[in-house]
C-alpha positions in Angstrom: 16.8 0.0 -7.6 13.9 -2.0 -6.2 12.3 -3.9 -3.4 13.5 -2.1 0.1 15.6 0.4 -1.7 12.9 1.6 -4.0 11.6 5.3 -3.7 8.3 4.4 -5.1 5.5 4.6 -2.3 3.4 2.0 -4.2 6.3 -0.5 -4.2 8.0 0.0 -1.1 5.2 1.4 1.3 6.6 1.0 4.4 10.0 2.5 3.7 9.9 4.9 0.3 10.5 8.0 2.3 13.8 7.0 4.1 17.4 7.5 3.1 18.4 4.4 1.7 22.5 3.8 1.1 23.9 1.1 -1.2 27.1 0.0 -0.6 28.3 -2.1 -3.8 31.0 -5.0 -2.9 33.5 -5.7 -5.5 35.5 -8.7 -4.0 32.9 -11.6 -3.5 32.9 -11.5 -0.2 29.6 -9.6 0.9 31.0 -7.3 2.8 32.0 -9.8 5.6 35.6 -11.0 4.0 38.8 -10.2 5.1 42.0 -12.5 4.1 45.8 -11.2 5.2 47.1 -12.4 2.3 46.1 -12.6 -1.3 44.6 -15.6 -2.7 46.2 -16.9 -6.1 43.9 -17.7 -9.0 44.9 -18.2 -12.5 48.1 -16.5 -11.7 46.6 -13.3 -10.6 46.2 -12.3 -7.1 42.9 -11.5 -5.3 42.6 -9.6 -2.0 39.8 -10.1 -0.1 38.6 -6.8 1.8 35.2 -6.8 2.0 35.1 -5.9 6.0 37.5 -3.4 5.7 35.5 -1.7 2.9 32.1 -1.7 4.4 33.6 -0.8 8.0 35.3 2.6 6.2 32.2 3.2 4.4 29.9 3.3 7.9 32.6 5.2 9.3 32.3 7.7 6.6 28.1 7.7 6.6 28.6 8.7 10.6 31.1 11.1 10.5 30.1 12.9 7.4 26.4 12.1 7.2 25.4 11.9 10.5 24.3 8.5 10.5 24.9 8.1 14.5 21.9 10.2 14.9 19.5 7.8 13.0 17.0 6.2 15.4 16.5 3.3 12.6 18.7 1.4 10.7 18.2 -1.6 8.3 20.9 -3.5 6.9 19.8 -5.9 4.2 22.1 -7.8 1.5 
């Protein structure tokens, strides 16, 4: 990964030593979307659950990896 997620101190001098987490999204809503009902497209149902997926991932990070003790968190996207 590059940019702010790079572990290379030359390419990312400010944050290279920080813990980095990349949460990939798969529903095209950029982590914010939520639709109660699926959208029909080309006879297929598409479910938008980016918000729920992101909330669950962050919950897991807080509970399992003690992200709640972090003093600085950067969210980018």
